[in-house]
VEXDREN-2710 file (C-alpha; in Angstrom, 1 decimal):
% VEXDREN-2710
k/r/px/py/pz
1/MET/0.0/0.0/0.0
2/LEU/2.8/2.4/0.8
3/GLY/4.2/2.0/-2.7
4/VAL/0.9/3.0/-4.2
5/LEU/0.7/6.1/-2.0
6/GLN/4.3/7.0/-2.9
7/ALA/3.6/6.6/-6.7
8/TRP/0.4/8.7/-6.3
9/ALA/2.2/11.5/-4.4
10/ALA/5.1/11.5/-7.0
11/SER/2.6/12.0/-9.8
12/GLU/1.1/15.1/-8.2
13/VAL/1.8/18.2/-10.2
14/PRO/3.3/21.0/-8.0
15/VAL/2.7/24.7/-8.4
16/PRO/5.2/25.9/-11.0
17/ALA/8.4/27.2/-9.4
18/ILE/9.2/30.9/-9.6
19/GLY/11.7/31.4/-12.5
20/SER/10.6/28.2/-14.3
21/ALA/9.5/28.2/-17.9
22/LEU/5.7/28.0/-18.4
23/THR/4.5/26.7/-21.7
24/LEU/1.0/27.7/-22.8
25/PRO/-1.3/25.8/-25.1
26/ASP/-3.8/27.1/-27.6
27/VAL/-7.2/27.0/-25.9
28/MET/-10.8/27.2/-27.2
29/LEU/-12.6/29.7/-25.0
30/LEU/-16.0/29.3/-23.5
31/ASP/-17.2/32.3/-25.6
32/GLY/-16.1/30.6/-28.9
33/GLY/-12.9/32.6/-29.2
34/LEU/-9.4/31.2/-29.2
35/PHE/-6.5/31.9/-26.8
36/ARG/-3.4/31.6/-29.0
37/ALA/-0.2/30.8/-27.2
38/ASP/1.9/32.4/-30.0
39/GLN/0.0/35.7/-29.5
40/ALA/0.8/35.7/-25.8
41/ARG/4.6/35.6/-26.4
42/GLY/6.3/38.7/-25.0
43/THR/3.4/39.6/-22.8
44/VAL/2.4/39.0/-19.2
45/VAL/-0.1/36.2/-18.9
46/LEU/-2.3/35.4/-15.9
47/VAL/-3.3/31.8/-15.8
48/TYR/-6.2/31.1/-13.4
49/TRP/-7.6/27.7/-12.6
50/TRP/-11.1/27.9/-11.0
51/ALA/-14.4/26.0/-10.6
52/SER/-18.0/27.2/-10.2
53/TRP/-18.4/25.1/-7.0
54/CYS/-15.3/26.4/-5.3
55/PRO/-15.9/28.8/-2.4
56/PHE/-12.3/30.1/-2.5
57/CYS/-12.7/30.8/-6.2
58/ALA/-16.0/32.6/-5.5
59/ALA/-14.1/34.9/-3.2
60/THR/-11.1/35.5/-5.5
61/THR/-12.7/35.7/-9.0
62/PRO/-14.4/39.1/-8.6
63/TYR/-10.9/40.6/-8.0
64/VAL/-9.5/38.7/-11.0
65/GLN/-12.2/40.2/-13.1
66/GLN/-11.4/43.7/-11.8
67/LEU/-7.7/43.1/-12.6
68/TRP/-8.7/42.0/-16.1
69/ASP/-10.9/45.0/-16.7
70/ALA/-8.2/47.4/-15.4
71/GLN/-5.1/45.9/-17.0
72/LYS/-6.0/44.4/-20.4
73/SER/-5.5/47.7/-22.0
74/ARG/-2.0/47.7/-20.6
75/GLY/-1.2/44.4/-22.3
76/LEU/-2.2/41.8/-19.7
77/GLN/-3.2/38.5/-21.3
78/MET/-5.3/36.1/-19.4
79/LEU/-6.2/32.4/-19.6
80/GLY/-8.8/31.2/-17.1
81/LEU/-9.3/27.4/-17.0
82/SER/-12.5/26.0/-15.5
83/ILE/-12.1/22.6/-14.0
84/ASP/-15.9/22.1/-13.7
85/ARG/-17.1/18.6/-14.7
86/ARG/-19.4/20.0/-17.4
87/ILE/-18.6/22.9/-19.7
88/GLU/-22.3/24.1/-19.4
89/ASP/-21.7/24.7/-15.7
90/ALA/-18.7/26.9/-16.4
91/ARG/-20.5/28.9/-19.1
92/LYS/-23.6/29.4/-16.9
93/TYR/-21.5/30.5/-14.0
94/MET/-19.5/33.0/-16.1
95/ARG/-22.7/34.4/-17.5
96/GLN/-24.5/34.6/-14.2
97/LYS/-21.6/36.4/-12.6
98/GLY/-20.9/38.7/-15.5
99/TYR/-17.3/37.5/-15.9
100/THR/-15.7/38.3/-19.2
101/PHE/-12.0/37.3/-18.8
102/PRO/-10.9/34.8/-21.4
103/THR/-11.7/31.3/-20.1
104/GLY/-11.4/27.8/-21.5
105/PHE/-12.4/24.5/-20.2
106/ASN/-9.6/22.3/-18.8
107/SER/-9.2/19.2/-20.9
108/PRO/-6.8/16.3/-21.3
109/GLU/-5.2/18.1/-24.3
110/ILE/-4.6/21.2/-22.2
111/GLU/-3.4/19.1/-19.2
112/ARG/-0.7/17.6/-21.4
113/VAL/0.8/21.0/-22.0
114/LEU/-0.3/22.9/-18.9
115/PRO/-1.2/20.6/-16.1
116/LYS/-3.2/22.0/-13.2
117/PRO/-1.3/21.7/-9.9
118/ALA/-2.8/18.8/-8.0
119/LYS/-4.0/20.5/-4.8
120/GLY/-6.1/23.5/-4.1
121/LEU/-8.2/26.0/-5.9
122/PRO/-8.0/28.5/-7.2
123/VAL/-4.5/28.4/-8.7
124/THR/-3.1/31.7/-9.9
125/VAL/0.1/31.8/-12.0
126/VAL/1.7/34.8/-13.6
127/ARG/4.0/34.2/-16.5
128/GLY/6.3/37.1/-17.4
129/LYS/7.1/38.5/-20.8
130/ASP/10.1/36.1/-21.0
131/GLY/7.9/33.1/-20.4
132/GLN/9.2/32.5/-16.9
133/VAL/6.9/32.2/-13.8
134/LEU/6.8/35.4/-11.7
135/MET/4.2/34.3/-9.2
136/ALA/2.4/31.1/-8.4
137/GLU/-0.2/30.7/-5.6
138/GLN/-2.7/28.1/-4.6
139/GLY/-5.8/29.0/-2.7
140/GLN/-7.8/32.1/-2.1
141/LEU/-6.2/35.5/-2.8
142/PHE/-7.4/38.7/-1.3
143/GLU/-8.1/41.9/-3.2
144/GLU/-4.7/43.4/-2.4
145/ASP/-2.9/40.2/-3.5
146/VAL/-4.7/40.3/-6.9
147/LYS/-4.1/44.0/-7.4
148/GLN/-0.3/43.4/-6.9
149/ILE/-0.3/41.3/-10.1
150/ALA/-0.4/44.6/-12.0
151/ARG/3.2/45.3/-11.0
152/PHE/4.4/42.6/-13.4
153/ILE/2.8/44.3/-16.4
END
């Protein structure tokens, strides 16, 4: 039994390390658009894993939307990734809450390029203009934490 637990723990994906390279996939967005990884080169990208059922996401996501609204004109790119079980749940939640930040639906294809860290939601990762991780956090962020992301742009 111990061997099974060790293998499971070893397969867990950690939060990306600060300074590590972060590869982004092309992602179909919930609104029908496309996040193109090649168009994100040389820009700051906020990657945000969330779920409609997550209370910590519910507390953090309004601040993420505010950041998107305030910083997209300064060049911030964003890729939200819903880990809901059904794409319809993610679309409904985005619509009900009035969220407009670019969001896709996490899939096995996306996971092969950009795996979600194994524990905790939300997961917030900032990739710098050079493709290196500048910030990586698991769990709820407060308004002041999310506002601080603007310093990377």
